[in-house]
N, CA, C and O atoms as CSV, one atom per row, in Angstrom:
chain,resi,resn,atom,element,x,y,z
A,1,UNK,N,N,-67.426,37.500,115.926
A,1,UNK,CA,C,-66.751,38.176,114.844
A,1,UNK,C,C,-67.637,38.193,113.597
A,1,UNK,O,O,-67.737,39.219,112.926
A,2,UNK,N,N,-68.282,37.061,113.281
A,2,UNK,CA,C,-69.139,37.012,112.109
A,2,UNK,C,C,-70.306,37.991,112.236
A,2,UNK,O,O,-70.688,38.644,111.265
A,3,UNK,N,N,-70.860,38.084,113.429
A,3,UNK,CA,C,-71.990,38.971,113.648
A,3,UNK,C,C,-71.570,40.423,113.417
A,3,UNK,O,O,-72.312,41.189,112.804
A,4,UNK,N,N,-70.414,40.798,113.891
A,4,UNK,CA,C,-69.910,42.155,113.706
A,4,UNK,C,C,-69.654,42.443,112.229
A,4,UNK,O,O,-69.941,43.541,111.751
A,5,UNK,N,N,-69.113,41.458,111.504
A,5,UNK,CA,C,-68.821,41.630,110.086
A,5,UNK,C,C,-70.056,41.553,109.207
A,5,UNK,O,O,-70.001,41.919,108.034
A,6,UNK,N,N,-71.163,41.086,109.750
A,6,UNK,CA,C,-72.391,40.990,108.982
A,6,UNK,C,C,-72.508,39.720,108.166
A,6,UNK,O,O,-73.330,39.648,107.253
A,7,UNK,N,N,-71.699,38.715,108.477
A,7,UNK,CA,C,-71.749,37.448,107.757
A,7,UNK,C,C,-72.836,36.588,108.391
A,7,UNK,O,O,-72.790,36.301,109.588
A,8,UNK,N,N,-73.819,36.177,107.580
A,8,UNK,CA,C,-74.939,35.412,108.114
A,8,UNK,C,C,-74.707,33.914,108.023
A,8,UNK,O,O,-75.128,33.178,108.916
A,9,UNK,N,N,-74.048,33.437,106.970
A,9,UNK,CA,C,-73.846,32.005,106.773
A,9,UNK,C,C,-72.478,31.622,107.308
A,9,UNK,O,O,-71.467,31.824,106.636
A,10,UNK,N,N,-72.443,31.069,108.514
A,10,UNK,CA,C,-71.165,30.676,109.117
A,10,UNK,C,C,-70.835,29.221,108.873
A,10,UNK,O,O,-69.714,28.798,109.155
A,11,UNK,N,N,-71.769,28.437,108.359
A,11,UNK,CA,C,-71.529,27.019,108.176
A,11,UNK,C,C,-70.713,26.736,106.934
A,11,UNK,O,O,-70.621,27.573,106.036
A,12,UNK,N,N,-70.129,25.570,106.888
A,12,UNK,CA,C,-69.403,25.138,105.699
A,12,UNK,C,C,-68.007,25.723,105.629
A,12,UNK,O,O,-67.401,26.098,106.632
A,13,UNK,N,N,-67.529,25.783,104.406
A,13,UNK,CA,C,-66.148,26.221,104.201
A,13,UNK,C,C,-66.030,27.728,104.263
A,13,UNK,O,O,-67.032,28.442,104.245
A,14,UNK,N,N,-64.829,28.197,104.333
A,14,UNK,CA,C,-64.564,29.628,104.343
A,14,UNK,C,C,-64.991,30.305,103.059
A,14,UNK,O,O,-65.276,31.503,103.051
A,15,UNK,N,N,-65.040,29.542,101.962
A,15,UNK,CA,C,-65.441,30.134,100.693
A,15,UNK,C,C,-66.893,30.589,100.733
A,15,UNK,O,O,-67.258,31.555,100.063
A,16,UNK,N,N,-67.723,29.904,101.513
A,16,UNK,CA,C,-69.123,30.327,101.623
A,16,UNK,C,C,-69.233,31.660,102.330
A,16,UNK,O,O,-70.117,32.457,102.016
A,17,UNK,N,N,-68.362,31.913,103.266
A,17,UNK,CA,C,-68.389,33.196,103.961
A,17,UNK,C,C,-68.039,34.332,103.013
A,17,UNK,O,O,-68.399,35.482,103.263
A,18,UNK,N,N,-67.340,34.019,101.925
A,18,UNK,CA,C,-66.956,35.026,100.944
A,18,UNK,C,C,-67.972,35.139,99.815
A,18,UNK,O,O,-67.758,35.906,98.877
A,19,UNK,N,N,-69.063,34.401,99.881
A,19,UNK,CA,C,-70.110,34.532,98.883
A,19,UNK,C,C,-70.171,33.414,97.865
A,19,UNK,O,O,-71.017,33.466,96.972
A,20,UNK,N,N,-69.335,32.422,97.950
A,20,UNK,CA,C,-69.365,31.321,96.989
A,20,UNK,C,C,-69.302,29.994,97.710
A,20,UNK,O,O,-68.948,29.925,98.886
A,21,UNK,N,N,-69.651,28.940,96.991
A,21,UNK,CA,C,-69.594,27.640,97.643
A,21,UNK,C,C,-68.651,26.684,96.943
A,21,UNK,O,O,-68.274,25.662,97.517
A,22,UNK,N,N,-68.262,26.990,95.721
A,22,UNK,CA,C,-67.351,26.103,95.002
A,22,UNK,C,C,-66.319,26.924,94.253
A,22,UNK,O,O,-66.482,28.129,94.058
A,23,UNK,N,N,-65.264,26.259,93.841
A,23,UNK,CA,C,-64.247,26.947,93.045
A,23,UNK,C,C,-64.842,27.439,91.734
A,23,UNK,O,O,-64.383,28.438,91.182
A,24,UNK,N,N,-65.862,26.746,91.231
A,24,UNK,CA,C,-66.510,27.171,89.991
A,24,UNK,C,C,-67.169,28.525,90.105
A,24,UNK,O,O,-67.227,29.277,89.132
A,25,UNK,N,N,-67.663,28.839,91.276
A,25,UNK,CA,C,-68.251,30.166,91.484
A,25,UNK,C,C,-67.192,31.210,91.762
A,25,UNK,O,O,-67.314,32.356,91.332
A,26,UNK,N,N,-66.159,30.820,92.476
A,26,UNK,CA,C,-65.131,31.782,92.839
A,26,UNK,C,C,-64.220,32.136,91.663
A,26,UNK,O,O,-63.819,33.290,91.509
A,27,UNK,N,N,-63.904,31.161,90.851
A,27,UNK,CA,C,-62.935,31.372,89.783
A,27,UNK,C,C,-63.441,30.808,88.455
A,27,UNK,O,O,-62.839,29.871,87.932
A,28,UNK,N,N,-64.511,31.338,87.899
A,28,UNK,CA,C,-65.069,30.731,86.684
A,28,UNK,C,C,-64.121,30.752,85.491
A,28,UNK,O,O,-64.161,29.843,84.662
A,29,UNK,N,N,-63.277,31.764,85.387
A,29,UNK,CA,C,-62.360,31.832,84.249
A,29,UNK,C,C,-61.221,30.828,84.371
A,29,UNK,O,O,-60.592,30.483,83.370
A,30,UNK,N,N,-60.948,30.357,85.581
A,30,UNK,CA,C,-59.851,29.414,85.784
A,30,UNK,C,C,-60.276,27.959,85.621
A,30,UNK,O,O,-59.430,27.085,85.428
A,31,UNK,N,N,-61.574,27.691,85.698
A,31,UNK,CA,C,-62.041,26.309,85.657
A,31,UNK,C,C,-61.614,25.552,84.395
A,31,UNK,O,O,-61.201,24.399,84.520
A,32,UNK,N,N,-61.686,26.126,83.189
A,32,UNK,CA,C,-61.230,25.364,82.017
A,32,UNK,C,C,-59.755,24.968,82.113
A,32,UNK,O,O,-59.374,23.875,81.692
A,33,UNK,N,N,-58.933,25.850,82.665
A,33,UNK,CA,C,-57.510,25.533,82.812
A,33,UNK,C,C,-57.310,24.423,83.847
A,33,UNK,O,O,-56.484,23.528,83.667
A,34,UNK,N,N,-58.066,24.499,84.911
A,34,UNK,CA,C,-57.982,23.467,85.950
A,34,UNK,C,C,-58.446,22.122,85.404
A,34,UNK,O,O,-57.785,21.106,85.614
A,35,UNK,N,N,-59.567,22.109,84.711
A,35,UNK,CA,C,-60.108,20.858,84.194
A,35,UNK,C,C,-59.244,20.273,83.075
A,35,UNK,O,O,-59.234,19.059,82.873
A,36,UNK,N,N,-58.527,21.120,82.354
A,36,UNK,CA,C,-57.650,20.636,81.284
A,36,UNK,C,C,-56.570,19.705,81.833
A,36,UNK,O,O,-56.080,18.831,81.118
A,37,UNK,N,N,-56.203,19.887,83.084
A,37,UNK,CA,C,-55.197,19.039,83.720
A,37,UNK,C,C,-55.595,17.570,83.675
A,37,UNK,O,O,-54.728,16.696,83.649
A,38,UNK,N,N,-56.884,17.289,83.666
A,38,UNK,CA,C,-57.370,15.914,83.720
A,38,UNK,C,C,-57.536,15.290,82.334
A,38,UNK,O,O,-57.953,14.136,82.231
A,39,UNK,N,N,-57.222,16.022,81.274
A,39,UNK,CA,C,-57.293,15.481,79.920
A,39,UNK,C,C,-56.142,14.483,79.739
A,39,UNK,O,O,-55.003,14.798,80.083
A,40,UNK,N,N,-56.416,13.297,79.210
A,40,UNK,CA,C,-55.318,12.350,78.973
A,40,UNK,C,C,-54.264,12.964,78.047
A,40,UNK,O,O,-54.599,13.555,77.020
A,41,UNK,N,N,-53.013,12.823,78.413
A,41,UNK,CA,C,-51.922,13.364,77.618
A,41,UNK,C,C,-51.694,14.852,77.830
A,41,UNK,O,O,-50.994,15.488,77.043
A,42,UNK,N,N,-52.275,15.413,78.880
A,42,UNK,CA,C,-52.126,16.851,79.146
A,42,UNK,C,C,-50.671,17.228,79.376
A,42,UNK,O,O,-49.930,16.519,80.056
A,43,UNK,N,N,-50.280,18.341,78.805
A,43,UNK,CA,C,-49.011,18.979,79.120
A,43,UNK,C,C,-49.227,20.479,79.023
A,43,UNK,O,O,-49.847,20.939,78.064
A,44,UNK,N,N,-48.734,21.267,79.988
A,44,UNK,CA,C,-49.003,22.706,79.987
A,44,UNK,C,C,-48.564,23.423,78.712
A,44,UNK,O,O,-49.166,24.431,78.341
A,45,UNK,N,N,-47.541,22.932,78.043
A,45,UNK,CA,C,-47.068,23.614,76.847
A,45,UNK,C,C,-48.031,23.474,75.681
A,45,UNK,O,O,-47.910,24.197,74.692
A,46,UNK,N,N,-48.982,22.559,75.779
A,46,UNK,CA,C,-49.972,22.418,74.723
A,46,UNK,C,C,-51.046,23.499,74.817
A,46,UNK,O,O,-51.794,23.718,73.864
A,47,UNK,N,N,-51.123,24.162,75.946
A,47,UNK,CA,C,-52.134,25.172,76.192
A,47,UNK,C,C,-51.468,26.509,76.467
A,47,UNK,O,O,-50.309,26.569,76.877
A,48,UNK,N,N,-52.206,27.563,76.238
A,48,UNK,CA,C,-51.679,28.875,76.565
A,48,UNK,C,C,-50.850,29.462,75.442
A,48,UNK,O,O,-50.733,28.891,74.357
A,49,UNK,N,N,-50.284,30.605,75.728
A,49,UNK,CA,C,-49.536,31.364,74.741
A,49,UNK,C,C,-48.073,31.402,75.167
A,49,UNK,O,O,-47.679,32.235,75.983
A,50,UNK,N,N,-47.283,30.509,74.619
A,50,UNK,CA,C,-45.870,30.435,75.001
A,50,UNK,C,C,-45.088,31.654,74.522
A,50,UNK,O,O,-43.990,31.918,75.011
A,51,UNK,N,N,-45.652,32.401,73.560
A,51,UNK,CA,C,-44.990,33.609,73.074
A,51,UNK,C,C,-44.762,34.594,74.226
A,51,UNK,O,O,-43.722,35.252,74.283
A,52,UNK,N,N,-45.723,34.696,75.132
A,52,UNK,CA,C,-45.552,35.647,76.225
A,52,UNK,C,C,-44.454,35.194,77.184
A,52,UNK,O,O,-43.741,36.023,77.750
A,53,UNK,N,N,-44.317,33.877,77.366
A,53,UNK,CA,C,-43.229,33.397,78.205
A,53,UNK,C,C,-41.884,33.688,77.559
A,53,UNK,O,O,-40.932,34.067,78.241
A,54,UNK,N,N,-41.805,33.513,76.254
A,54,UNK,CA,C,-40.547,33.793,75.545
A,54,UNK,C,C,-40.174,35.258,75.673
A,54,UNK,O,O,-39.003,35.581,75.875
A,55,UNK,N,N,-41.157,36.155,75.557
A,55,UNK,CA,C,-40.901,37.590,75.713
A,55,UNK,C,C,-40.393,37.877,77.117
A,55,UNK,O,O,-39.403,38.588,77.294
A,56,UNK,N,N,-41.071,37.323,78.110
A,56,UNK,CA,C,-40.665,37.562,79.492
A,56,UNK,C,C,-39.272,37.001,79.759
A,56,UNK,O,O,-38.428,37.677,80.349
A,57,UNK,N,N,-39.034,35.773,79.328
A,57,UNK,CA,C,-37.753,35.116,79.583
A,57,UNK,C,C,-36.597,35.860,78.913
A,57,UNK,O,O,-35.544,36.055,79.521
A,58,UNK,N,N,-36.795,36.274,77.657
A,58,UNK,CA,C,-35.745,36.996,76.936
A,58,UNK,C,C,-35.406,38.308,77.647
A,58,UNK,O,O,-34.233,38.630,77.833
A,59,UNK,N,N,-36.429,39.061,78.043
A,59,UNK,CA,C,-36.193,40.333,78.728
A,59,UNK,C,C,-35.553,40.102,80.083
A,59,UNK,O,O,-34.687,40.872,80.497
A,60,UNK,N,N,-35.964,39.058,80.779
A,60,UNK,CA,C,-35.376,38.716,82.069
A,60,UNK,C,C,-33.876,38.471,81.927
A,60,UNK,O,O,-33.085,38.954,82.737
A,61,UNK,N,N,-33.490,37.722,80.900
A,61,UNK,CA,C,-32.064,37.445,80.660
A,61,UNK,C,C,-31.309,38.711,80.250
A,61,UNK,O,O,-30.194,38.950,80.713
A,62,UNK,N,N,-31.920,39.518,79.381
A,62,UNK,CA,C,-31.256,40.737,78.895
A,62,UNK,C,C,-31.031,41.759,79.993
A,62,UNK,O,O,-30.068,42.524,79.938
A,63,UNK,N,N,-31.912,41.786,80.996
A,63,UNK,CA,C,-31.798,42.772,82.066
A,63,UNK,C,C,-31.049,42.244,83.279
A,63,UNK,O,O,-31.020,42.892,84.326
A,64,UNK,N,N,-30.453,41.088,83.145
A,64,UNK,CA,C,-29.671,40.532,84.247
A,64,UNK,C,C,-30.518,40.002,85.389
A,64,UNK,O,O,-30.085,40.016,86.542
A,65,UNK,N,N,-31.716,39.535,85.082
A,65,UNK,CA,C,-32.557,38.925,86.107
A,65,UNK,C,C,-33.552,39.873,86.746
A,65,UNK,O,O,-33.998,39.627,87.867
A,66,UNK,N,N,-33.911,40.950,86.063
A,66,UNK,CA,C,-34.876,41.911,86.603
A,66,UNK,C,C,-36.296,41.487,86.223
A,66,UNK,O,O,-36.735,41.715,85.096
A,67,UNK,N,N,-37.006,40.873,87.161
A,67,UNK,CA,C,-38.358,40.369,86.898
A,67,UNK,C,C,-39.343,41.508,86.655
A,67,UNK,O,O,-40.289,41.348,85.884
A,68,UNK,N,N,-39.139,42.647,87.296
A,68,UNK,CA,C,-40.039,43.791,87.103
A,68,UNK,C,C,-39.926,44.303,85.673
A,68,UNK,O,O,-40.939,44.557,85.023
A,69,UNK,N,N,-38.705,44.455,85.183
A,69,UNK,CA,C,-38.506,44.905,83.807
A,69,UNK,C,C,-39.084,43.895,82.824
A,69,UNK,O,O,-39.650,44.283,81.803
A,70,UNK,N,N,-38.951,42.615,83.116
A,70,UNK,CA,C,-39.506,41.577,82.244
A,70,UNK,C,C,-41.029,41.659,82.229
A,70,UNK,O,O,-41.647,41.519,81.173
A,71,UNK,N,N,-41.629,41.881,83.378
A,71,UNK,CA,C,-43.077,42.036,83.447
A,71,UNK,C,C,-43.556,43.266,82.709
A,71,UNK,O,O,-44.586,43.234,82.035
A,72,UNK,N,N,-42.803,44.362,82.836
A,72,UNK,CA,C,-43.157,45.590,82.111
A,72,UNK,C,C,-43.064,45.383,80.605
A,72,UNK,O,O,-43.919,45.857,79.857
A,73,UNK,N,N,-42.035,44.681,80.162
A,73,UNK,CA,C,-41.880,44.407,78.730
A,73,UNK,C,C,-43.032,43.541,78.230
A,73,UNK,O,O,-43.530,43.740,77.122
A,74,UNK,N,N,-43.442,42.602,79.030
A,74,UNK,CA,C,-44.565,41.741,78.667
A,74,UNK,C,C,-45.852,42.556,78.570
A,74,UNK,O,O,-46.630,42.374,77.633
A,75,UNK,N,N,-46.080,43.448,79.524
A,75,UNK,CA,C,-47.280,44.295,79.497
A,75,UNK,C,C,-47.277,45.185,78.262
A,75,UNK,O,O,-48.318,45.361,77.629
A,76,UNK,N,N,-46.123,45.750,77.907
A,76,UNK,CA,C,-46.026,46.587,76.700
A,76,UNK,C,C,-46.314,45.763,75.447
A,76,UNK,O,O,-47.024,46.216,74.550
A,77,UNK,N,N,-45.763,44.560,75.391
A,77,UNK,CA,C,-45.983,43.702,74.217
A,77,UNK,C,C,-47.456,43.328,74.082
A,77,UNK,O,O,-47.987,43.306,72.971
A,78,UNK,N,N,-48.113,43.037,75.182
A,78,UNK,CA,C,-49.536,42.703,75.143
A,78,UNK,C,C,-50.371,43.910,74.747
A,78,UNK,O,O,-51.327,43.776,73.983
A,79,UNK,N,N,-50.019,45.100,75.264
A,79,UNK,CA,C,-50.743,46.312,74.889
A,79,UNK,C,C,-50.560,46.629,73.414
A,79,UNK,O,O,-51.509,47.043,72.749
A,80,UNK,N,N,-49.351,46.439,72.892
A,80,UNK,CA,C,-49.094,46.660,71.464
A,80,UNK,C,C,-49.891,45.682,70.615
A,80,UNK,O,O,-50.432,46.061,69.576
A,81,UNK,N,N,-49.971,44.426,71.046
A,81,UNK,CA,C,-50.723,43.418,70.300
A,81,UNK,C,C,-52.209,43.747,70.307
A,81,UNK,O,O,-52.882,43.591,69.288
A,82,UNK,N,N,-52.729,44.205,71.453
A,82,UNK,CA,C,-54.142,44.563,71.539
A,82,UNK,C,C,-54.450,45.771,70.673
A,82,UNK,O,O,-55.511,45.839,70.052
A,83,UNK,N,N,-53.530,46.723,70.627
A,83,UNK,CA,C,-53.727,47.927,69.806
A,83,UNK,C,C,-53.698,47.565,68.328
A,83,UNK,O,O,-54.443,48.136,67.532
A,84,UNK,N,N,-52.843,46.621,67.960
A,84,UNK,CA,C,-52.761,46.198,66.553
A,84,UNK,C,C,-54.047,45.497,66.125
A,84,UNK,O,O,-54.495,45.665,64.990
A,85,UNK,N,N,-54.637,44.723,67.012
A,85,UNK,CA,C,-55.881,44.032,66.693
A,85,UNK,C,C,-57.024,45.030,66.559
A,85,UNK,O,O,-57.883,44.896,65.688
A,86,UNK,N,N,-57.023,46.032,67.436
A,86,UNK,CA,C,-58.098,47.028,67.432
A,86,UNK,C,C,-58.023,47.949,66.213
A,86,UNK,O,O,-59.041,48.492,65.783
A,87,UNK,N,N,-56.838,48.125,65.663
A,87,UNK,CA,C,-56.664,49.047,64.534
A,87,UNK,C,C,-57.085,48.453,63.214
A,87,UNK,O,O,-56.994,49.116,62.181
């Protein structure tokens, strides 16, 4: 199967077959979030933007539990915020 797919490096983990050897290569933008977990006194609410969760949660409640509508409202709010920064 590897020969047919053109994969030359069959050894090691499956991640190597996809072109990377560590999570740091596969997900470089996620590594700071992952490593933050090991900071003494870590709590997820200390990191990130809780404003977006509040927007999603409020819309979710207002729409009677419609996660798609909540996601759309969040995307609109983020697009509006990006447009305000660019202007």
